[in-house]
N, C-alpha and C positions, 0 to 999 in steps of 0.2 A: 504494500500500500504506500503510495507516494505521499509526500508531505501535503500536497494540494488536496489529494483525496481524503487524507486524514482530517484536514482542517474543515473540509466541506461536511464530512461526517459529524465532526464535533459541533459545527454550527447547527446542523439539523437536530442533533441530540439535545443541545442546549435550548433550542426553540420548542422542545417538547414532543418531537417525533418519536413514538415508541419503537418503531422499527430501527431507526438510527441509534437510539439509546441501546437497544439490544446488540446491534452490530458493533457499537463501540465497546460494550461490555465484553463481547467475544474477542475483540482485538486485544483488550487488556488481559483477558483470560489466557489467551494463547501466545501473547507477545507478537502479534502481527502488526508490524509498522510502528509499534510502540514498545517500551520496556514492559515486560510482564509485571502485572501489579494486581494482586488478589483484591485489595481494598477498593481499587478503582473499578475492577470487574464487578464487584458486589454493588458498588454505588450505582453504576449505570444500569445494571440488571434490575436492581430494585426499582429504579425510576420507571423502567418499561413495564415491570410486573405490576406495579401499582396502577398502571393505566389499563390493565387487563390484557396485556400481550401474552398469549399462552406460552410461547416458546421461552419467554423470559421468566414466567412463573415457574415453569418446570426447571429451568436452569437454576433459579434461585433456590428451589427445593434441593437440588444437588449440592449447592454451596452450603446450605444449612446442614445437610446430611454429613458433609465432609469437614465442616468447620473451616472453609476457605473464604477469607475475606470478612468473616463474621464468626461470632462465637457459635460453636456447634449446638444445634438443637434439632434432634430427629423429629420432635413433635411439630416444629415449625416447617420442617421439610415436607411432612405429610400434608399439612394444610396447603402449602403451595402446589404440591402435586394435585391435590383435589381441585384447586382453582383452575388449573390447566386442563384437567380431565373433564371438567364441566363444559369446557369449550370444544371437546372432541379431540384433544391431542393424545395420540396413541402412546407416545413416549411416557407421558405422565401416567397413563393407565398402567403401563408396564411397571413404572417405578412404584406405584401404589401396591401392585401385586407383590413386588419384591419386599416392600416394607412389611406387609402382612405375613409374608413367608418367613422373614427373618426376625420379626418382632421389633422393627426399628420405628420407634415413636408410637406404636400401636401394639396391642396384644397379638401374639402369634395366632394365626387362623389359616389353616390350609384351604378351607372352603372359600373364605373371602379372597385369599391370594389367587386361587384358581379362577374365581369369578372375574377378577380384574385382568388376569392373563387372557381369559377368553375375550374380554372386551378389547384388550389391546390387539389381539390377533384379528378380531373382527374389523378393527379400524386400520389394519394394514401393517402392524408391527411384526417384523421378523423375529424379534426377541420374544414377543408375546407368543408367537406360534411355537417357537422352540420350547418355551416354558410349559405350554399346554401339552406338547408331546411328551415331555419328561414327566410331568405330574400325572398324566393320564395312566401311566404305567404303575403308579403306586396308590392312587386314591381308590377307595371303596365306591361301589355304585351309588350308595346313599349320599356320599360326599359330592359326587358329580351332580346328582340330582339337586342337592341343597345349593350348590354353587350356581347351577343354572337358574334355580328359582330366585336366588339373591340377585343375579344379574337382571332377571325379568323385572323384579321389584324396582331396581335402580332405574331401568329404562322407563317403567311406568310412572314413577314418581317424578322423574326429571330433575332431581335436586343434585345428583352427583354426576350425571351424564345428560347430554341433550335428550329431552323426552322423545320417545319413539314407541308408539303403541304397537306397531307391526313387529318390531324387534322384541318387545316385551312378550307379545303373544307367542312368538317362535321359541323364546327361552322358557316360558311357562310350559309349552308343549314338550320341549326337550327334557325338562325336569320331570314331567308326568310320565314320559315314555319309559322311565326306569321302573315304573310300576308302584311306587310308593303311594298309598291312598291319600296321604296328606297333600302330596304334590298335585294329585288329580283334583282335589277339592280347591286348591289355590288356583289352578287353571280355570275351573268352573267359575269361581268367584270373579276372576278377571274378566271372563267372557260375559258374565252377567253385568258387570260394570260397563262393559263396552256396549252392550245392548244389540238388538237386531235378531231376527228369527234364526238365522244360521248360527249365530253365537249361542243363542239359548239352546238350540238342539244339541250342539256340541257340549255345552255345559251339562245338560241332562244326562247325556251318554257318559260323560266323565264321572259325574256323581254316582250314577247307578253302578258303574264299573267298580268304583272305589268302595261302594257300600257292600259289595260281595265279600270284601275282606273284613266285614264287621267293624267298619270305622264309623263311629257315631255321627260325626259332622257330615259325612257323605250321605247317610240316610236322611239327615235333617235337610240337607241341600236338595235332595231329590224330592222330598216332601214339599218344600217351598216352591219348587218349579212346577210340580203338579197342581199345587193349590192355586198358584197365580196364572197357570196356563201359559208358561213360558217354555217354548220349545216343544209344546204338546198341548192337547186340549185340556182345559181346566177340569180337574176331577178331584173333588174333595174327599171321596172315598179312598182313592189311590193315595192322596196326600196323607190321610190319616194312617194308612197302613205303613207308609214310610216313617212318619213321625213315631208310630208305635215301635217300629224296629229300632229307631234311634233311642227312644226312651228306654227300651229294654237293655240297651247297651250303656245306660247311665247318663244320657244327655238330658240335663235339667231343662234346657230350653225347649226340647221336644215335648217334655212333660207339660210345660206351661202351655204350649200351643194346643196340646190334646185337652187340657183342662178347659180352655176357651171353646174348643170345638164341641166337646161333650155338653158344655153348659148351654150352648146355643143350638145344639143339634145340627151341626154342620158336617155333612158327610157321613153321619151315623145317627142312630136314634138318640134323642136327647136323654141324658142321664146325669142329673145334677150331683148325685152322690159320687159317681165315678169322676165327674169333673172336679169335685172337691178333693177326691183322692189324689188326682194328678197335681192339683194346685198345692196340696199339702206336701207331696213329694218334692215338687220343684222348689218350694219355699225353703226347704232344708239346705239348698245350695246357695241361699242368700241372694236369689234373684229378686230385685225390687218389684218388678211387675208381678211375679208369682206371689210375693207376699201381699201385694195389693189385691190380687184376685182372691187369695185365701180369705182375707179379712172381709172382702165384699160378699163372698159366698156364705161365710159364717153368719152374716147379718140376715140372710134370706132363709137358710136351712134351719130345720128344727134341731133340737139337741139330739134327738134320736138319729136323724140323718147324719149329723156331724160325727156321732160316735160310730155309726156304720162306716162312714168314709175313712175314719182313722183305722178301723180294723182292716178294711180293704187295703189301705196303704201298707200296713204291717205285713199282710199276707202277700201283697205284690212284691215287696222287698225280699221276702223269703223265697218267692218263686223265681225271681230274676236276679237276685243278689248282686246288683252292681256294686263293685268294691268302692267306687267313689262316684259322686255325682259331678258331672262336668257341665260347664256353662256354654259350650259351643253352640 
């Protein structure tokens, strides 16, 4: 770099041009046309990074990680990597993956590291591709599923990567493909949030498939879709059957919905004692709405009906013996 070129670059940097500031930082970093100077490299890199220049944000993270030109701070390094990754910079995604893999500034997490390596690979990073290839040989299927699901959430939320619902859907599907019922339900929940008949049909299929593995939230999800007529014709009787299956597996939310349906005779013959039984069961899981229903039912039922409902609840627990009531 000639003296004239250097002066022109410096003039642009001093005028506030972030690209010029980053180029000047690089010149000081590598000693190109100037005497190598870590402090000056940091100074100009920081200027560009604070203006949102992603390459500078990533390089600033590297400087903090190594303690070059600034006091070492692995935590600060991670924050600057995140800033650059939000703008779609593949190098920053790879550096985040490395931070999680090594526990630099964050807790060690193979699944989170793998998720960021997947993102880096998807954005064209050769280093990310190599890291994915290496980790794929050692991770368990559930870890691959979890990492894919995490990346899907990152894309959907759009807070750590540019939002991309199409990419989110693909990664939710990759996560579900491993066969974990929880991943299938997460896929279904995403599809429901997206809306549309095709998405609803896929969501229903995903939930019903997961419910075969006796996963309570999956049966609850299937019941909800049948009740609302999403992806299928509305069918309260079918919904009640799915809710009942979920309830038998210990899902307090399904018990609460059954209580309401029995009370109003939705999809089955009205039975207020059975409704009270389910409200009583659900309320033990400290669901506020279930407690409200229980108290409302008790104001209407006779003392004899209340006693009968309590006995039914005790017998139901003995018959289905869920070890814990869950709130999904």
